[in-house]
C-alpha positions, 0 to 999 in steps of 0.5 A: 500500500502506498503512503497516499493510500495509508494516509487515506485509510488513517484519515478514514479511521480517524473519521470513524473514531470521531463518530464514536461517543467515548473520548479516544486518544492515539499514542504513537511510538516514533523512531527516537523511542518516544511515545507521542500523543498523535490524535484525539477524537471529537469526544476527547476534545469535548472531554477536555474542553478543547485543551487537548489540542494544545498537547497533541504531539507531546511526549508521554513521559513528559506529560504523565511521569510525575502526575500519573505514572500508572498511565505511562506504565499501562501504555508502554506495557501495551506497546511492548506485549500487545495485550489489551488492558482495562483499568478503572480509576478516579481522575482529577481535572487539574484545570477545573477541579472536577473529579470523575471516574473512568474505565480506560481501555488500552489496545495496540492497533499496530506495533507502534500505536496504542488506542486509549478509550475513556468510558465515563463511569461517574453517573453509573457510580453515583447510581450505584451509590444511591442503590446502596443507600436505598438498600441500607434504608430497606435493611433498617426498615426490615430491622425496625419491623422485626423489632415491632413484631418482636415487641408487639403485645400479641401472639405473632408467629409464622409457619412454613410448609404443609407440616406448619414448621415455626419460622418465627415466634415473637416474645409474647408467643414464646411467653405463652408457649413457655419455651424459646426453642420453637423455631424449626419445630412443628405446631404438633410438637410445640402445641399438641393440645391446640393442634387437636382442637382445630388449629392444624385444620385451620392452618391446613385450610388457609394454606390449601385455599389461600383464604384467610381465617378469622375468629373472635373470642375463640375458646381454647383449652391451653397450657399457659407458660410452664403450667401443666394444667389446661385452662379455658382461654379466649382469643381473637385470631387471624390467620393469613396466607403467606404467598410467594411471588407466583401467588401460591401460598407457602406458609401462614401468618398467625395473629392472636390476641388473648381476650379472655378477660373481655369475655369473662363476666367476673372481670371488673368493668375497669379491666374490661374497658382497658382490655377493650382499649388494648384490643382496639390498639392491636386491631388498629396496628394490624389494619395499619400494617396491612396493605390490603383493604379490610372490611367487616359487614354486619349483615343484620344492620347492613353496616360496613366497617372499612380500614383506612386503605379505602381512603388511602390506597383506593382514594375514596373520601370519607364523606362519599362512602355510603352505608351497607351493601348497596354502596359496595355494589355500586363501586363494582364495575358494571360489566362485573357487577352481576357475576360478583353479586351472584357469586356472593349470594350463591356462597351465602346460600350454599352455606360456604364459610369462604368466598372470593372473587376478582373484579374491578373496583372503582377508586375515589378518582373514578379510576378502576382497580382490579381487586382480589376480594376474599371474605370469611362468612360467619354464621350463627349456631343455626347456620344463618349468615351474620357477618362477612369479614374479609380483605380486598387486595389491589392486584392491578399492577400484577395483572398488568404485568402478567398481561404485558408478559403474555403480550411480549411473549406473543409478539416475540413468537409472531416475530420469530414466525415472521422472520422464519417465513421471510427468511425462506421466502426471500431465498425463493424470491432471490432465485426468481429475481436472479433467474429472471435477470439471467433470462433477460440477459439471454433474450433479445430486445425484440423477443416476445418473451421479454415482456413476460419475463419483465412482469415476472420480475416486477411481481417478484419485486412486489413480493419482496416489498411485502416480505420487507413489511413482514420483517418490519412487523416482526422487528427482524428487519436489518436496519440500514439507513439510506436516502429515502424519497418519502413521496415514493414510499407513500405511493408504493405502500398505497396498495398495501394500506388499501388492503390493510384498511378494508373495503369500508374505509377510503384511502386518499393520498396526496404526495406533495413533498416534491421528492424530498429525501430523508435519511432513514431505514425505508422499512421504518418509514413503512412501519410508521405508515402501517401503524398509523393506518391501523390506528386510524382503521380501529377508530372507524369501525363503521367506516370513514376516510383515511388521508395521507399527505406529504409536504415540506415544512420548516421548524426551529431547532437548536441550530436554527431553522431547518427543513423537514418533510411533514407526513400527516395521517388523519382519519374521520374516526371517533377521536381521542378523549382529552384525558387519554391524549397525553398517554397514547405514546406510552408503551403498553397503553391501550384503549382497545382492551384485550385486542390491543397491546399498546406497542404500535404508537410507542413504536412510531414515537421511538422511530421518529425520535431515533431519526431526529424527527418530531411527532404531534397529534390533534384530535376532536372527539366525534370528528377525528384524529390527525398525526403529524410526523416531521422528519428532517430532510437529508442534506442536498436532497433536492439534487439527489443523483442515484447511481444505477447499478452497472449491468453484468456485461458492462464491466468484466473483472477477473477475481476469485470469489469464495461463495458460501450459501446453504440454500441450493437454489440461491447458491447455484444462481449466485455462482452462475451470475458471478461466472457470467460476470467473469469471476472464478467461483468456489462455492460451499454449502456452509462455513465449514465447507468454505474453510476447507476451500480456503485452505485448498486455495490459499492465497487465491481468494480475492473476496468472500460472499456468504450468507449470514445464517447457515448450519454448522457454521454461519457467516459471522463465524466464517468472517471472523475466522478468515479475518484472523488470517487475512484482516484485509479480506473483503466480505459481502454478507447476504441475508433476508433476516438477521438478529439485530445484535449480530447485524450491528456486530457484523457491519462495524467492520469496514471490510464487510458489506451487506447485500439484502435478499432478495437481490438482483443479478446486477446488485450481486455483481455490483456488491462484489465489484464495490468490495474489490474496489474498496480493498484497492 
């Protein structure tokens, strides 16, 4: 390579480094043995507020030997052994006094050059510090809660598993049992007399059903403390299930208050009053500690007690809460009301002890919460219901997360299906387009079949566009920004959108952007149009008109006035209410119930923002909705000149091509196309076969053309292996479907090009010529 070529490559490399977000510095060892700062990219100039420009050309030891000898050591050792290094360190900017943390990478690019990259970790370390402080707060709160439970003037304990093994017993509970060694033992071991009186059965029922057990003044024959005599006691008892993250009960929580004195007539009135006060305090503590709404419905008087969660978590105002059963029924969602009340009535009439249901419950702000209602039906001695005591847990967030998970899994499955179908279909279309091109090259201009072959080719190109839409829907497309004529794309999608909208909706298109060009992936523009069209269709169930317009506009940006393409999609549908409008671009927000996933408009918003554009919406209920998308015009868009691909016969170039493709039809076609263009072709079924051919024809291969997805060894692995032997070897990847991460990795190398399937004969030959031309 000549010095001129070397300088060009170096400048190209520096241009690429300038585009990277992290500061990068290049140190170069010269003939005098000194190591000098040769280059700093744009991020490096920003990091130093431009001061680095003054030290370009300075010697390493002169700059850092006294202040930062570790930097000198890392750079010199990397130059010596070529091993990449990474170090995290705190750096004090002497000029500003600022202190920041960096992760610095050292990589030798040539025998006399080291590239140093700084990654700023300051914000990350700050976030980690905040997380550590939050964890310490959580630990303190847990300790405080444990202390409160330990000192609570009530019997509190927890049991684990079906044999009810003590997991925790507070001081009051241990005093009642007369022993401290209860943890790890079963309830049958510690309290056999209570287990026989129904405690074990109640624990079994709560663990099996997940329904709470509550009882007041429950009579119990028990031994108090170290006494060996049984005595009659009375307890208010609450047994709650302890649920794991999956909602399945794994244990039980028992809260018991000894109310013997309250039910013993012999006790003095002052003692009764005091015990009532203590019991009420304990009751309030339980209600405050729980996150659920606790209620107590007295059926005879039709009066209901609600815990404070009704006014805090569910945001009702005390003055608005009505008495009795009727107010609760009105708060149940109209669509759920009949099923819920019927279920409760049936449980009462059947003589059930427990009832539960899940329904939507109106909050005080007129929003709806999904609640899990679990009640214990208390009956008199003759079996008549007298009270219902229960709890309502807000499970809205849990259900939303479950729904989002299902939607995510569904979208991922659809995406995989779409990608797989498009992959196979693109191989078929490649063969159709390629052989059509070969056939056109073999027939004369006056041949009667030339027009028919041309129609076949047009049909295949339309099918390729549909495949591209399928990949965009499945988010498996390969993102390759290019110059896109907005008017042309809008006109090309006219037929697809007409079919998508249906016969009951009229589509009107006005392309008036005057061939304005934007720089983005064409599939992303297709995705914007499809999502906005579907949104418009869903707003017009009885039919209507969708209008798509393009024009030029000017907006004020940080850099002043700039030219944009304005793409508007409007409909004559139901419109969007004012309270909904601020949320329409939020992920997973939808007004379509189970038929929507809340991803369409958020996807549009993300695409527009990613491409430096803006999106706005105007809507009037009963009139319609208008989405306005502004996309920045690419530079020199008024004078775009497309360079047509040269026909196969236009230039004859001799070179050896190593071709790797697992699809037989595509491999045979590609070989024929390249051989007609004058190339010598070595073809392989996959990467493993290609490596064998590479070894057999060492030094003869000038360029590699390989599919990305192949059995045994894919194109990415093949390219990595070949570049390890010959870093300058040009490689052309082919694919109609690819994983995004693999695509990003594959195209970061300047020696790698990409050819999307389906491709024409001219585009294949053109890609090979371009790869050889770039190699020089």
